[in-house]
Structures are given as structure tokens and as C-alpha cells.
ZADOTOR-191716 format. One record per residue: residue in one letter; x, y, z of N, C-alpha, C in turn. Coordinates in steps of 0.05 Angstrom, whole numbers, plus 5000, padded with zeros to 4 digits. Example, Ala and Ser with C-alpha at 12.3 -4.5 7.8 and 13.67 -1.06 7.14 Angstrom:
REM ZADOTOR-191716
A526448865156524649105156526449345156;S525749555142527349795143525850015157;
//
This chain:
REM ZADOTOR-191716
X725091123747727991133751728591343772;X730591283790731391473809734391473813;X735491703823738391713828738891573854;X741091413854741691253878744691223880;X745591183904748391123909749190843900;X747390653906747890373900745490263883;X745890063869743789933854744189633855;X741989473858742289183859742689073831;X741489193811741789093784742289323765;X743889283744744289473724742089463703;X742289623682740289613660740389353645;X738289293630738189023617740488963597;X741589173585743789123566746289013581;X746489063606748688933622748188633625;X745588563627744988273628745588143602;X745088283579745788173553748788143550;X750288333561753188313561754188073577;X752788003598753587773614753387513598;X751287493582750887263565752887253543;X753287483529755287493507758087433517;X758687533540761387493551761887213560;X759687083568759986803577760386613554;X759486673530759786503508762386543493;X763086363475765786363464765986493437;X763786503421763986603394761486773386;X760486913406758287103401759287383407;X758487573389759387853392756888033394;X757088233411754888413417755488693407;X753988793387754189063378752189233392;X753089423408751389573425751389863417;X748989953409748690243402748590403427;X750590563433750890683460752490943457;X751891143473753591383473756191343488;X757991523483760491523497759991543527;X761091373543760591363571759191113581;X757590993563756190743570758090493570;X760590543561762590323561763590263589;X762490393610763290333637762790043644;X760889913631760189643638762489443635;X764389513618766789333615768189293641;X768189493658769589483683768389273702;X765889223699764589013716765988753713;X766788683688767988423683770988423688;X772388633680775288633682776288703710;X774688863725775588933751774388763774;X771788693771770488543792770788243789;X770188143764770587863760773587793753;X775088003748777987973741778487793717;X776887843696777187693671779687773657;X781087593644783587653630783087783602;X780587833595779987963570777488133573;X777188333556774888513557772488373544;X770088443551767688323539767588343509;X766388153494766188163466763988353457;X764388613462762288813456763589043441;X762289123419762989353403760989573408;X761889803417760190033422760290223399;X758090343392758090553372759290813383;X758990853408760091083423759591343409;X757091403402756491653389756691883410;X757292133401757492353419755192553413;X755192763429752992963426752993083398;X755293133387755393263361754393073339;X754292803344753292623324750292613321;X748992723342745992703343744792873321;X746193063310745093223288745493083261;X747092863260747592723236746192453235;X747392263221746192003217747391793236;X746091773259747091573279746691293270;X744591243252744090983241746490873225;X747691063211750090983195752390913213;X752591043236754690973255754290693265;X751890613270751390343278752090133257;X751390193232751989993211754989973207;X756390193209759290183207760490013230;X759490043254760489893277759989593273;X757689513262756989243258758889123236;X759289273215761189163193763989123205;X764889323220767689303231767789073251;X765789023267765888813286765888533271;X764388513250764388273234767088213222;X768288423211770988383198773188333219;X773088453242775188423261774988173278;X772588113287772287883307771287623294;X770087643270769087403257767487223275;X765387323288763787163307761986963291;X761086753306759186563294756286663296;X755786853313753086973315753487253328;X751587423322751787703331749187793345;X749487923369747288043383747388343376;X745088463372744988763367742888873384;X743389123394741489253412742389523420;X740789653437741289933446741689933475;X743390123485743490173514741090353522;X740790393548738590553557738490823545;X740690953541740791223530740191223500;X741491033485740991023456738190933449;X736790803468734090723463732290953456;X732991183467731291423463731491523434;X733691453419733991543391732291383373;X731591143380729890963363730990913336;X733490823335734790773309734190483299;X733090303315732390033307734889873298;X736589793317739089643310738389383296;X736089253303735389003290734889023260;X733289233253732889273225735289363210;X736989533223739489623210741389383205;X741589203224743388963221742288783199;X739588753198738488573178739088673150;X738988943148739589063121742389013112;X744288963131746988913123747288633111;X745488453115745488173104748188033112;X748788033137751187903147750887593143;X753187453140753087163134752786983159;X751987103181751686963207748987023219;X747986863238745586933252745787193267;X743887363264743787623278741287633296;X741687653322739487643341738987933351;X736688043344735988323353734788303381;X735688473399734788483426732988723431;X730588683441728788903449728788893479;X730389063491730689063521729789333532;X727289343542726089603551727589703577;X729489873573731189953595729790103618;X727590213613726190373633724090213647;X723689963640721789793654723089543665;X725289453654726589203663729489253671;X730689043683733389073693735088843685;X737488813698739688653689738988353686;X737888233707737387943706735287873684;X733188053681731288013660732688033633;X734588223630735888253605737588003598;X738787893618740387643614738587413605;X736287393620734287183614733187213586;X732487453578731287503551733387453529;X735887523534737987483514738487183510;X738687033532739086743529736686603515;X734286693522731886593509731886643479;X732586893471732586963443734786803427;X737086763440739186593429738186313424;X736786203443735585933440733685923417;X731986123415729986123394731286143366;X733486283364734686323338736786103331;X737885973351740185783346739585493350;X737685423368737185133374735985003349;X737184783341736284623319734384403329;X732484333312730684113319732283843317;X732083673338733583433337732483223317;X734083033310733082823292730782683304;X728982583287726482453296727082213313;X729282073308730181853325732881923336;X732881953363735482023376737181773378;X739781803373741581563375741581453404;X741981193405741981063431744481153447;X744081213473746281303490746681123514;X749081083521749580903545748681023570;X748681293573747881433597746081663590;X744281743607742481973602744282223600;X743282423585744682673582742982903590;X744283123599742783363606744383603598;X742983843598744384093595744184243622;X746084413628745984583651745484863641;X743184983649742385243638742485453661;X743485693653743285913671745986043679;X748185903682750586033690751586233670;X752686463679753486673661755986803672;X757086993656759287163665758187343687;X759887423706759187603727757087483746;X756887213746754987083764756287003790;X754686993812755786933838756486643841;X759186573839760286303842759286113820;X758386223797757386043776759385843767;X761885933763764085753753764385513771;X764485553797764885333816762385163819;X759985293818757485133820757284943797;X757985033773757784853749759684613753;X761984653762763884433767762784243788;X761684343809760684173831758284013821;X756384133808753983993799754583803776;X756483873759757383683738758583433751;X760183463771761283223785759083053798;X757083193810754883053823753282893802;X752683023780751182883758752682643748;X755282683743756882453734756882223753;X756982283779756882073799754181923799;X751982073792749381943790749081773765;X750881813745750681673719749481833697;X749582103699748582283679750882433667;X750982453640752982613626751882893620;X753583093624752783373617753583423588;X751583473571752083523543753083813538;X751484013548752184283544751684443569;X753584633575753084833596752685093581;X750585233586749985483571748585683589;X749185943586750986053566753986033573;X754685973598757585993606759185783591;X761085883574762885703560761685573535;X759285643528757985523505758685663479;X758785513457759185623430756485613416;X756385733392753985723375753385433368;X755485273362755084993356753884843379;X754584913404753384793428750484863429;X749885113424746985203425745385063405;X746484993381745084853361743984583370;X745484453388744684183396743484173425;X742484383436741284383462738984193463;X737384163442734984003443735583703442;X738083623439738683343437738983203464;X739283363486739483243512736783133522;X736882963542734482843553732883033571;X734383203585732983403602734883623608;X733883833621735484073628735484113658;X737784193668738184263696738284563698;X736384693711736284983713737585063740;X739985153739741385233763740685513773;X740185693753739585973761737086053746;X734686023758732186083745731986373735;X733286563749733186843739734186873710;X735986693702737086703675736186473657;X735986233668735486003651732685903650;X730886003667728185883668726585933643;X726586173632724986233608725886053585;X728486023582729485853560728685563565;X728885463590728085183596725185143590;X723485333596720585303591720085293561;X721585453546721185443516722185183505;X724385073515725384823506723384593512;X722084613535720084413542717684423523;X716784673516714484703498715084603470;X717584683461718184623433719184333429;X720484223448721883963443721183753464;X719183813481718283633502720683543520;X722283743526724783693543724183783572;X723983603590723383673619725783823631;X725283963653727384103667727084063697;X729184093712729084063741727984313754;X726484283775725284513790726784573815;X728484383825729884423850732684543845;X733384753860735984873859737684753882;X739884603876741284463897742984633915;X741684823930743084993949742484893977;X744484783991743984674017743884364017;X744384234039744383934039741683824033;X739483934044736883824040735983854011;X736484103999735784153972737383973953;X739883923960741583753943740383473942;X739583373965738283093965735683103949;X734183323951731683333935732383343904;X734483493898735383513870736183233859;X737683083876738482813867736082643862;X734082653881731582503878730182583852;X730082843846728682923821730182833796;X732882853796734382753773733882453769;X733982303791733582013789730781943779;X728782113787726082063778725882113748;X727282323737727182393709728582173692;X730682053703732381873687731881583692;X730481513715730181233723732581113735;X734581283743736981183756736381123786;X737980943798737580893827738681123843;X737381183865738281393884740581273900;X742681443905744881343923743881303951;X744981103965743981033992744781234013;X747081374009747981564029749481784017;X749882004032751282234023754282174019;X755682324002758582273998760082344023;X762582264024764182304048764782604053;X764582764033765283054037762883214047;X760683084053758283234062758483284093;X760083484099760783544128758783724142;X757283884126755684094137753684004158;X752383774153750283674171751583614199;X753883484199755183414224756183664238;X757283854223758284104236755884254248;X753584254235751284404245750184284271;X750684024275749783884300751883874320;X754283974315756483954334756184144357;X757684104378757384274402758284554396;X760084584376761084854370758985034358;X756884914347754885084333752185064345;X751584874361748884844371748085074390;X749985204403749185434419748685674403;X748885654376747985874358745085834350;X743885614359740985564352739285794361;X737485874343735586094349736586364342;X738986394331739886654323737986784303;X737487034306735587174288737087264263;X736087174240737387224215735687374196;X736787564181735387714160736587654134;X734987614113735887514087734887694064;X736787774046735987934024737887874000;X736787863976738387813953736687743929;X737887593909736187503887734387283897;X732187233883729987053893730986773898;X732586663879733586383882735086343908;X736986533913738686493936737286563962;X735386743961733886813986732086573994;X730586453976728886233982730586003993;X732785943980734585723989735785794016;X736686034019737986104045736086094069;X733586164064731586144085731185854094;X731185674075730785394081733285284096;X735585354087738085264100738285374128;X737685634131737985764157735985634177;X733585574169731585474187731985174192;X732285014171732284724174735084604181;X737184734170739784614173741584754194;X741185014198742785154218741285204244;X738685174244737185234269736785524274;X737085704254736685984258733786054256;X733086294266730386394265730286614244;X728886564222728586764200726586984209;X727687234213725987444223725087634201;X726287604177725587784155727087694130;X725787734107727087674081725887834059;X727387864038726388024015728087973990;X727288103968728788073944728388323927;X730288363909730088573889729088453862;X728688183861727788053836724788063834;X723788273822720888313821719488093804;X720987983785719687773768719087523784;X720487493807719987253824718887323852;X717487553853716387643879714387463890;X712787323873710787133883712186903898;X714286793887715686573900716786663927;X717886903928719087003953716887043974;X714587153965712487203984711386933995;X711186733978710286463987712286354007;X714886394002716886304020716686444047;X716286714046716086864071713786764090;X711686674077709386574093710186334110;X712086174100712885934115714186014141;X715286244143716786334167715286544182;X712886594174711186794190712187074187;X713387154164714387424160713087534134;X713387794130712487914105714787984088;X714787894063717087934045717288224037;X719688334036720288594026721188583996;X719588683978720288683949720988963942;X723589013938724489283933727189283920;X727889493905730589533895731889773907;X730789863930731790093944733190003970;X735890023971737389933993736690084019;X735590324016734890474040732490354055;X730690234039728390094051729389844066;X731389704054732589474066733889554093;X735289774092736589854117734689934139;X732490054130730390134150729289884163;X728789674148727589424159729689284177;X732189294169734289174186734389324213;X734189584212734189744236731889664254;X729589614242727189554258727389274270;X728489084255728488804264730888744282;X733088884279735488834295736288544294;X736988434271737688144270740588114281;X741187864287743887794297745787704275;X744687654251746187574227744687664203;X746187784184744987864158746187694136;X744487584119745387434095744287604071;X746187714056745287884035747287924013;X747188164000748888233978751088403989;X752688523971754788703981753488963992;X751089023984749689253997749289204026;X748188964032747688904060750288864076;X752488804062755088794076755789064086;X755389274070755889544079754089634101;X751489564098749589634119750389504146;X750989234144751689094168754189204182;X756089294166758589404178757889664193;X756189834181755490084195754090034222;X752489814223750889754247752189554265;X754589454258755989274275754588994277;X753488904255752088644254753688454237;X754188204246755488004229753987964203;X755387914181754187894155755687694137;X754187544121755387374101754087434074;X755587434052754487494025753487234012;X750987234003749886993991748887033963;X749087283952747787333927749087573913;X748787583887749587823872747588043879;X748488303877750988403868753288363889;X755588293878757888243895760188403886;X762388393903764788543895766988343890;X769388443886771688283877772288063896;X771888103922772587893942770787653940;X768487673926766687453923767087303896;X769287353884770387203861773087093870;X772986903888775586803900777186643880;X779786633884781486463867781186173874;X780386113899780085843908777385723898;X777085463901774585323894772685373916;X770385503912768485563933765685563922;X764585333915761785323905759785383926;X757285433917755085473936753185243934;X753285093913751384873908752584603913;X750884393917751784123922752684093951;X753783853957754683803984757083973992;X758884003974761184183979760384473983;X758384553967757284823971755984853998;X754684644008753484654035755584694056;X757984564052760184614070761084894070;X761285014046762185294043760185474056;X757585424052755585594064755685584095;X756085344106756285324135758585494146;X760885464133763285624142762685924140;X761686004117761186284111759186414130;X757086264138754986374155755686364184;X756886144193757386104221759786244232;X761886264215764386384226764086674236;X762486844223761987114235760887104263;X759086914268757886884294759886764314;X761586574305763686474322765586684331;X766386864311768187074317766787274337;X764187284336762787454356763087344384;X763087084387763486954413766287004423;X768186994403770987044411771287334420;X769887524407769987794416769087824444;X767087664453765987674480768087594500;X769587374492771787284510773887494513;X774587624490776487854491775488074509;X772788114508771688324524771888274554;X772288024561772687964590775188084601;X777088144581779688264590779788554581;X777488694582777388964570779089164585;X779989104609781789294624784589264614;X785189044600787889004589788489214568;X790989294565791689514545790989424517;X791189164512790789074485787889024478;X786188954497783388884493781589084507;X782189344505780489544520777789564506;X775989694521773089694512772789864487;X774790044480774490204457775290064431;X776389824433777289684409774889584394;X774889624367772589534351772789234347;X770489104343770488814338772188744313;X773988564316775888514294774588374270;X772388224274771188074253769388254236;X768888504243767288674227768788834207;X771388784206772988904184773689194189;X773589294214774289574219776489584239;X778589744235780689784254780390034270;X778190184266777790434280776690374308;X777990464328776890444355774190564358;X772390434373769690534375769490814387;X771390894403771191154415772191384399;X773491324376774491544360772291714349;X772991954340770992124328770092014301;X767592014296766491894271764792104258;X765192144232763492334218760792214214;X758692364219755992254215755492154187;X754091934185753591814158750591844153;X749891864127747191884119746091604115;X744091524130742891264128739891294123;X738491074121735691074115734091224136;X732091374128730491514148729091324167;X729491344192728191174212726691344231;X724291254240722691404259723891404286;X726091544289727591534314727691824326;X726791864350727092124362729892214366;X731692014370734492074374735592204349;X734992074325735992174300734892454295;X732392494302731192754297732492984313;X733092914339734393114356737193174347;X738692954339741492994329741493174305;X739493134286739293294262738593584269;X736793614287735893884294737994044309;X739693914324741594054340744294074328;X744793944305747393954292747894224279;X750194334281750794594269750894564238;X750794794225750694804196753194704183;X755494764195758094674184758494384191;X760294254175760893974180762393944206;X761493754223762693714249762493424256;X764493324270764393044279763193024307;X761992794311760692744337761992504350;X762592534376763692314391761392154403;X762091914413760091744426758891894450;X760592034466759592174489757592394482;X758192544461756492754453753892654442;X753992434428751492314418749692234441;X750892114463749292034486747992264499;X749492494501748392734513746092834498;X746192834471743992914454741692724456;X742392464458740292264458738592264483;X739792334506738392314531735692464532;X735692724525733092874525731192754504;X732292654482730592544460729092294471;X730392124486729191894497726891964517;X727492164533725392254552722992364537;X723492514515721292634500719592424487;X720792194481719291994466717891794485;X717591864511716191704530717691444536;X720291434530721991204536723591254561;X724191044575725891074600728691144591;X729991304608732791374603734591174619;X736991154611738890954623740691114642;X741091014666743091124684745791044675;X747891204682750591124673751390854683;X750590774707751390514717749990294701;X747390334693746090134677747390104649;X748090334638749390334612751990174613;X753490214635756090074639755589774642;X753489704656752889414661751889294634;X750389444618749489344592751789284574;X753889444577756389394561757789134566;X757089014589758388754595756988514581;X754688574569753288354555754488334528;X754788094518756088044491754688224470;X756288354453755288554434753188434415;X753488174409751588064389748788004401;X748388024427745688014439744988274454;X746788464453746388704469743988864460;X743588874433741289014423738588894433;X738488634434736088504443735688554473;X737888554488737688604517736688904522;X737689084506736789364509733889384502;X732989264481730089284473728289164495;X729088924504727388794524727188964550;X729489074558729489234583727789484581;X728089624557726489864553723489804552;X722789574539719989494539718989434568;X720589284583719989224610719589474627;X721389664624721189914639718690074631;X718190074605715790224596713190104606;X713089834607710589704617710189764646;X712389794662712189854691712090144696;X712390314676712390604680714890704694;X717190564690719790644702720990864685;X721691084697722791314682725791284677;X727291174696730191144694730890854699;X732290744679733090464681735790444697;X735590294718737990254735739089974731;X741189904745742289634744740189434753;X738689504774736689334784734489274764;X733689494749731689454728732689264706;X735189294699736389114678736288834687;X736888774712736888484721733988394725;X732188574733729388494736728288414708;X728988574688728088514661729188244651;X731788194658732987944650731487714663;X730787734688729387514702726587484690;X725287714683722587694672722587544645;X724487614627724387484601725787214601;X726987134623728186864624726186654634;X723786734641721886544652720986354630;
//
């Protein structure tokens, strides 16, 4: 465990809360100290739910540690049963209460409540949020799913369950609606969606469906594998993210059910045409970096490469349980996967790769904003703006349309900024104006307080750090350039003449970094000490061959 400003996942009891909150008649009694109730805010403030999660906290305080904290838990369980009258109860400890070792499962069993009680063993110091959600859903299935009748009644259409969507999930609500419509069009009825919107009665009949659709493997895969072992219930392996994956998903469903495959895509499948249109083909070859949960990263890499024509220069995930799948995916694009939950490592890699587009989480959105790189959010963790009021799925053909818009528009706006840059002498479009699509209204030339970012092996950063005064002081762009000049010389790199820097500024900002790197490499190979305008154009001619 380490102290950090941001985290990709919370502790596993937050994952359990996501499952409990998603369901309609399950209550979670959580043995936790005062202060651990912060998790409620994730649902009410970020997802903007109209109700607080169905969780009762024991909220013991420091003075209670000298007494009987076990009795506090039993009192909380009794009160939750009397007040909320749930159909099933989850019991467990938060990361802090785990240290007390009060055994909530045994204590709840001693109460002999008239409902199923599912005890959760969530090792908070080894596992994290998505694993906690997966384990909770799996344990609910083990305790609640009933064995179906030996002879299933005849059905006019095949049926399936959709497994994995939960509360606080990235576009789960809209994805479920989109995939349900798609399945209905194929001739398949959806029996149960779980855990999102499911009741205990729904969980009882999960085994009655013909097969399961696993939309979010991080949460639903373990339960689907158990259902297959126990009830010989097959499940889909393809996640329908992107046009190509959606077609593969349709083919897989038709193979499982014996239904005919549709001859063509629906009329709303616009993403393929848009990706081939003149407005987007000149974006072919854009260098993209991808980071997020494993499912969305693997899917995004395929979409970026096959459907958008982008060049995947780096990818990674914080989902350690799926690191093998992500590493196998990275090999397809000739890159090495970054498996980490430290956002500073991600920022270091982004600095080194200098991509032209970042596809990531809200962490990467902050990183991209600091470095002036276009970014689109593709995965949790997300913030309130990624729970839109409008219909905006990520899966299916409509989801492919949404993905195209979300990924391409930041690059389109970058081209627009270049056109605006042609009028930089105009009072409205001067060179100091920040790019409008990066969400900042601060002119680039204003004084900016230095920010703490990932340690990068940069001589410029070292000199700035060494020469900065002890008291807090702001640095302007001019002063940074003055400090950077001797650092560049010391690092055996060519320095830039003022005329060359000015000429470099005329290059569109979304390819300016690449032009700078190529020119410096060209100058270093030739042993040029000072880069002039002529050097810049010689380098351009060299790399254009």
C-alpha cells in the first residue's frame, strides 16, 4: 500500500458496494470505522444516483476499540434487517475494520436471520475494487442460484442472461440497453440482467437461461465460469466493443443458438463509413496511447488499429488479474504492455512516447491536459461528466458511433486550432491563446505555477529543480527557456536558435512534438550544435523521403 494523490481502483469493499447498490433488494452491512462512509459519495455525487447505497455501517470510533466491537456489528445487522427488510444480506469488513478480526460472517450467522446471509472475505491489502465486485457477484450466485428443473419448459425463442453490469460502471446502463436491443433483433430474449437491476428472485433463476452474455469480464467472468461448471451453461467470450467485435459477437451468439446471422449491419451503423470518409482519412497513422481496465484497453486497441487506422504506440492496464490478456494484446501491436496502478508510471511512459492521442481514464485526462495532448475517456475510473444524461453506449453499433465521435473529435479540433493559428497575428487568435479543445482558458504565455509530475530523466527538469529558489515562485515560458538552454547543451543535444523556435511554432501543435524530436535526432546525428531554420527544413526533407 502507498500514499497517492489518485487511485485507479478503491478497496474491494467498494466493489461489493457496487454490486449491492446495483441490485434492488440486497443490503450490505459493513463493519467499518467512522470515516469509511466516504464511499457513499462515489454513487451520489459521481453517478448522481437519487438514493444512497443500501449499506449500513457500524461506524465504530476509537473509544469503541476498548469495548465489544462485535456487539456493535450485531446491533447494526439487526437494525438493518428491521429497517430495510432486505431479501438477502451481505456482511463484511472495510480495510480498516479487517485489522480487528471480528468475523462478520460468523457474527451474522449467530443472529439466525430469516434471509440468506452472504459473508464476504475481501482481502483489502491484496486485492482491489474490481476483484471485490467480481467476488461479491460470484458469492451471491453460489448462495442464491437455484438448480433448474430437470426438464426445461419449451420456449419459443432462446434466452440468455447479461452478466457484469453494476452501479458506478462506465456506461453500463446504456450498454445494457443497446445489447438487449441487439439480442432481441437476433431473436434472443434476455431473461435476467445481473447484478444491475436484479432482485434475489432474479438471481434464483439465473441457471434457467440457455446461455450467458458476459459484457464486463472484470465483474461477470468468474460467475459465468461457475455457472458453466455447475449447470453446463455456456457464455460468450466476445465483448461487443467496436463494429468488428460487434459482428464477431453476433456470429458467436448465432453459433450458440443456431439462429441465422443477419445479412448486413443495421442502418444506424455509421462508424465504418465515417472512418473511411475524407474528413477522417487524413487522421490515418495518428499515434495513440491506451490505458484503462483490461476489457476496454484490448477492445480500444483493436478499434484504433483496425477501424480508425491509428498506430498503437503503447498500452497498459491497472487490472492485474487480466495482465496476461493485455500482454498478449500488446504483442499484436509490437509494444510492451505497462501493468501498473501508479499513474506516475503512466505519465512517464506518455512523456517518453509523445502520442498524438490518449485513450484512458480520468487520470489520463488530467495528464493529457497538462501536456497539451488530445484525450478521450474509454474506461473507469471516471468522473461525473462520464455519466451523461443522454444515451451514449460504448457497445454495439450505436456504441461504435459514439466511440468514433469521442475519439476523432479531439483530433478534428486540433486541425481547427491549426487553421486558427494561421491568423495568429489577429487580436482574437494570437499565438498566446491556449487550444480551445483542451479545456483551458488560460493563455499559454501567462505565468504558471510549476506542477509536480512523474520523474522523467530530463536534464531540463533537473536544471529547473536545481536553480529554483526555496520559496514558491512562478515561472514564465521565457524564463523556462532561459533555464533550459544550458541544460540542453549539457546533455549533448543541439540548442535551438530563436528563429528556428519561431519557425517550429508554425507547425501544427499536434505534430510539433514529433517534428522537434526528429529535428533534434537529425542534428545530433550530424553533430550540429545549434539548430537553425535551415536545419529544421533539412530534417523535414530527410524524414519525408
